C-alpha positions in Angstrom: 34.1 39.4 -120.3 37.8 39.4 -121.5 39.2 38.6 -124.8 41.4 35.8 -124.9 42.6 33.4 -127.7 42.1 29.6 -128.5 43.5 27.5 -131.5 40.9 26.5 -134.1 41.9 24.2 -137.0 45.7 25.3 -136.3 44.8 28.9 -136.3 45.2 31.4 -133.3 41.5 32.8 -132.7 40.5 35.4 -130.5 37.2 34.9 -128.5 35.4 35.7 -125.4 36.1 33.7 -122.6 34.8 32.1 -120.2 32.5 30.4 -123.2 31.4 26.8 -124.1 32.2 25.2 -127.2 28.3 25.8 -128.2 28.6 29.5 -127.4 32.1 29.6 -129.4 30.3 27.8 -132.3 27.3 30.2 -132.6 29.6 33.3 -132.1 31.5 31.9 -134.9 28.3 31.6 -137.2 28.8 27.7 -137.2 25.6 25.6 -136.6 26.7 23.0 -133.8 24.3 20.4 -135.3 26.6 20.5 -138.7 29.8 19.8 -137.0 32.0 17.3 -135.4 34.5 18.7 -132.6 37.8 17.7 -131.0 38.8 19.5 -128.0 42.2 19.3 -126.6 42.9 16.0 -128.8 39.4 14.5 -127.5 36.2 13.9 -129.4 33.4 15.9 -127.9 29.6 14.6 -128.1 27.3 17.1 -129.5 25.1 16.7 -126.1 28.4 17.9 -124.5 28.7 21.3 -126.3 26.9 23.4 -124.1 28.6 22.0 -121.0 32.3 21.9 -122.3 34.1 25.1 -121.0 36.7 26.6 -123.1 40.1 28.0 -121.6 42.7 30.2 -123.1 45.1 28.5 -125.3 42.8 25.4 -125.8 42.9 23.7 -129.0 39.6 22.8 -131.1 39.3 21.1 -134.5 36.2 21.7 -136.1 34.8 19.5 -139.1 31.8 20.4 -141.1 29.6 17.1 -141.7 28.0 17.2 -145.3 25.5 14.6 -146.1 24.7 13.7 -149.7 24.4 10.9 -152.0 
């Protein structure tokens, strides 16, 4: 697979494409069940992470969900 880049939380990030959001999160060491993701300014449901493909120059915003009380 070729190496390309996407923008993650405002930073240019190299990644292997083609890939899905789920594959990118796991390759980055991020637990998909602990984050909220926006892909090209649209919220993505966790159930769609495995189906949503990433393209070169896409934008991701990844926010870690922290529970506590």
